N, C-alpha and C positions, 0 to 999 in steps of 0.2 A: 502494500500499500504507499502511498505519497506520503512523504513528511510532509512536516508543519511547511517549512520554507519553499516546497516544490509548488511549480506553477502546474496546473491543469491543463491540458494541451488539447487541440482537435486533432485527432489522427484518422486518416483514411488508410484503411488496409484493403487489397485489391486481391479479390480471390478467396469463394467461400466454400474451398476445398476443407480438408481436414486443418491443414497448414495454416491457413489463412484464419479459419473460425477460431482456434488456437491460438494464433498471435492477438486477435484481436479480444478476447476474453481475459488474457493475460494482462494485456495493456489496459480494458475496461476495470479489472481489479486493482491496478493500480491508479485508479482513480480518474482517469483520463475520459473527455468525450470522444468515441470513437463509430466511426460510421463504415460499414464493411461493406463493398462494392462488389457485385459478380452480374453477369449478364444471365446466368441460369440461377436456379435455386439453389440451397447450401448442399454441399454433398455430389452431385450431378455430374462432377467430372470423374477425374480418375479415382476419387474418394467412392464412387458407386461401386464401382467393381473389382473390388483389389481380393485377394486371398483372406481376408481380415485378420492376419497372422502380424502379432507385435515381438520381436525379438529383438532383444538386446545383445545376442549373439551372432548378430549379421554382421561382422568384422572382416569379412572376406570382400574384397571388391570384384564385382564380375568380370573384370579383365585380370585374367590369372595367367603365370607364366603359362608358354606354349597355343596361348590364344591366337596365335599367327598361324599356325597349322591349319586351324578350322575355318579360316578367313575363307577358301573356295568353298568348305562344304556353306558355309552362310549364303552362300551367292547360286549354288547348285539347286540348293533342297530348300525349297520355300517351306516346306511343313516342318523344318529342324525345331529344337529349341532354341535356337537362335539364327534367325535368318536375314539376310539383307535383301530388300526388293531390287531388282535391276534397275528400275526406272529412278530408284531415289538416289544410286551411289555418286552419280558426279556432287550432289549437294553433302551426302554423308560423308564423303571420303575424308576432310580435314578431320571433322568428328572420329572416326575411326582411326585416323594418322595418331592421334592422342590416345586414344582407346588402347592402340597396341602399345604406344609407350607406357602406359598404365603399367602394362600387365611385367613391366622388370621385375626382378625377384626384388633388389633392393625398392625400387616404387612400391611393391605390394607391400611389403612390411612396413614403410613408411604410411601408406594409407591404410593399414591396419590397424596401426596404433591410435590415428587420427579417427577412424570410425568407431572404436570402444571406447575413446572419451568421450565423443558424442552420445553416443547411445547408453551409456552409463548412467542410470536412474530415468531412463525414458519412459517405461512402463507407469512407475510411480507419479511421475509428471503431470498423469492424467488424474489423479485420486481428487486434488483439490476440485478442477472444473468438473469431476464427475457426480462429486457432494454438492457441487454448486445447482447441478442439472438434476440432482436428486433421483440419481440413477448410477449408485457406486458400485454395483452388482454388474455393469455391463461389460466388463472385461474377467476373463476366466484365465486363471494361471493353472495350468495342465500340463504344461511341456508340451514337446512335439516330438516326433519319429521321422527319422529318414532312413527307411529301407532300402536296400541294395539287391535287384533282381539278379546281378552276376560280382563274383569274386571279383573279376577283374573292374566294374564300376569301383568298389569299394576301395581295391588300391589305387585307382586314380584320383581317389581322393584321400590317401594317406598323407601327403604332404599338406594339404590343406588343414588336416587334424593337427600337424606340428604348430600351424599356426594359430590355430583356436586355443591348443595348449598353451603358447605364450603371450597370448591375451586373456589368458585365464576362465577361461567359457569351460563349463561343465558339462561332461556329457560322458554317459555309457555306452559299452559297444555290447551289442546284443547278440545272441544264437538266433536261430530261426525258431528254434521252440519260444526261447523267451519272448521273441517279437509276439507269436502266435498267444501267449497270456496276455502279453500287453493288449493287442490289438485283434480280437479273435475274429473281425468282419472281413480282415484281409486273405486274401486267396493264399495259399500253401506256394507263392511262386518266386519266395526272397529267401535269400540264402544267410541273410544278417543284416543288422539295421544299428543305427546309432539314436541313442532319447537324450535329448535335452531338456533339462526340468526346468530351464529357467526363462519359458515361452508361454506367451498368454494369446488368447485370441478374443476377438470383440463378437459378443452374440450378433450382431448386428453390423457391419460396418458403415452402411449408408445411415441406419436409423442414430448410430453414433454422433455423426455430422448433425443430424436433425436437430437432436436433443441438446447439441450445444448450442448450436445455433440458438435454438429457441433460451436457453438458458440467457445466450446474451441479450436478446432484444428484452426478454421479460425483466433483466437488470440494466435496463437502460440504453444498450446498444440500439445504432441504427441501421436496419439492414436495407441496402438499396438495391434492387433490382435495375441494373441498365450497364451497358458494356464500356468499360472505361478505353478513350480514344488516344489519351496522351496526355498534356500538363501543358500549365500557362506557368513558364519559367520567368522568373524575376532575376533581378542582379544575384541574389544572394541563394536562389535554388529555386524549386518546386514551390508554389505557393497555392496553386489547385488542379484539381483533376479534371481533365476534361471528357466527359462522359456523353453518353447517347440521349442524356434526360438534362443535359446543362453543367454549366461548373459545378465543381465542390471544391469550395477553398479548405484549406488544411495549413497546421501547422507544421506536421510531419505525416511523412506517406510510407508505408510498406507494400514493396510487390510481391504476391504470393500468387500468380495466378498461374502457377505451373506451366504446363508447357507453351501456355500462351504469353508468358512471361517476356518473354527476348525483344519484342515491340515495345516495352514498357521500361525497360532497362536501360536501353540504348539512349534515351533522350536524357536518361538520369547518370550520364557518363560511363558508363558499363557494358560490354557485349559478353558476357560469359557463352564458351563454346557449349549451350545446352540445346538438345536436340529431345527426341521422342521415342521411346519406346512403347510400340502397339503391343498391349497386352491384353488376351483373349481371355472370358470367364463362361461358365454355364451355371446355374444354379438350377438343382433339380429338385422339386418340392416335395416329392413323396419317394423317396430312395427305398425304402424297406429295408434298408440296412444304413447303419452310419458309423463311423469312427469313434473313440471317445475323444481322440484329441485330433489337432492337424496333425497331417501325415505329407511328409514332403519329400519329392525324389530331386538328388543333385545328379542323378544319370539324365532323367528326362526335362528337369526345372517344373514339375508340376506338383502342384498342393492341392490337397481337397481337407476342406474346414467344416466341423459340425456346425451350421448358426441356425438361428430360429427360423430362418425360412426354409432349410431343407439345407441339403449337402452343395456346398460350393467349390467349385472345382476351377483353379486359375492357372495360370503359369505361361512361360516361353517368353520370347522376344521377339518381336519384329522390327526390324530397323527401315521405316517406310514413310514418316513425314506425318504432316497431318491431314494432307488431303485425299491422299488414296484411299478407294473403296475398302472396306473390311473382305480379307482373305476369308470368309466361313470356313474353310477345310479344315483350317487350324483348329476350331473349335469343336469339329469333329473327330481330330486326332485326340484331343481332350476326352470327346465321349469315350470313347474305343478304348482310350486307356484306362480310363477310370472303369469301365465293366470289365477289363482284366483284373485289376486291383478287386473288386468288391463283386463275387461271384452272384450275390444274393441281388444285385441294385436292380431297381425299375427306373428307369431312365424317361419314363411318361410326362410331359407336361413340362421338359428341361428348358430354358430358355437361354439364350444365349448375349453376349455383351461384347464388344470391343471400346477398349478404352487408350489413354494416351498417360504413359508414366515419364515424367520430365526428367529428364536424366544429362548426367555429367557425366564426359568421356573416362574419370578417376575414380566415380563413384562417392564420390563427397556432395554434400549440398554446398550450396551457397547461403550463407547467414551472415549478415554485417551489414555495415554499414557503408553507402554510397561513395568511392573515392573521389568525388566530385563536391558532392554535396552532403551538409552535415547533417541535413534533417530526411532525409531517404534513406530506406533501408531494405534489403533483401532477404527474402528465405524461399526459394526456390531450387529443384532441381533434386529431389529427393529419392527419386529411382524407385529404387524396390522397399525404401524405410521410410515411405512417406506416411505410414499411418504408425507405426513406430514411432516416429520421430516429431509425430504434429506437436504434442503437448510440450516436448522439451525445447521444440524451436521457439515456441511460443514464449516460453519463461526466458531463452535465451533475449529475444528478440525486447522484451519487456526490460531486462537487465541492462543492455544496451540502449535501450531508449531513455532508460533512468538514469545512466552514469553510474549502474552496481558494477561490482566485480561478478562477471560469468559465472566464475569457478575452473574454467579450460579456457587454456590458450587459444583464443579463435581466429587464429593466422591461418591454421592450414583449409579454413571455408573461406577465407577472402575471395572475392567476385575476381579480382585481379590477379588472380596465382597464378595463371600461364603467360 
């Protein structure tokens, strides 16, 4: 909360996904007047369709050593776990070069350390927000399990386990029988598994954002559904947001517009190498069988999560930009694989979805102030850990606005690190 001598300010937050809503709520808790702006309703972007998992153990970047050897496969297999659309290759090429550079062993270690620092305490950062929303039980701490269909797949992951050990991640390696005891709904096709106890999931990732947004407005925040198009820039920085409904004056601004953030960061003095990973999901309303906890495969990039609306199946990465039509065959791959995992599954009534993960090539989000203007802040590029880091990012942004010590070194997440 604000101290006695601090000035209450009007802060505009652009983007009503989980990151933007959490930034708005933490700033509101500090006593500021906050306006949250989005062209969609809260949570209708990438926050609508993720795997609903919160894991502080996600300390491995997407680009790992050996990724360069996988690039031809990314181009040749449009249904693979990591695929690049040929038509988008010229535009994504600079991002891919940075992505490959981030896979050097020494760089992976550095990124992993920065991810671990950022992820620490991320789940608990939701606690005051969910209490404010009246839904303290929205997050379930069950852990998650990663099964392996082949010994070769497990062995390929072995170097990553060493990184996890160095970061202090807790896990247990399970035999096939131990996995069967833990997750009896799974087919007996897995040779072993890894159980990670320090993982949670949201009972409904979309409703999570909705209830937080409702708490924001109930506590006095303003929610404006309009499209942010630019800024009115004065001699000392931005002073108003241009929107489809007119100008919105502010004292400070936070850009948290997900995959659409780049056009808004540029006039504020930053051009981060932000691009989008197109993620697909299925929601199966009456599956007839459910896992006890999220189940995630490092071999296929797929996760299944037992949420309150059914079985959520999500995963894989497609690099194809914001404008190309969805490749629904990728969703069908998820469906077929899920039926292999769960023999008793009924997929009747399954719905499919595609959304855009805002991603940086080094798997580290941008969290911090504009290098040009002292009243502008960025909270973008969270990739696969947007849900996990929503509340932690909100707390960090509020600390930076208030001039408080955020408790971690923020330099790895600065916008101009490239």
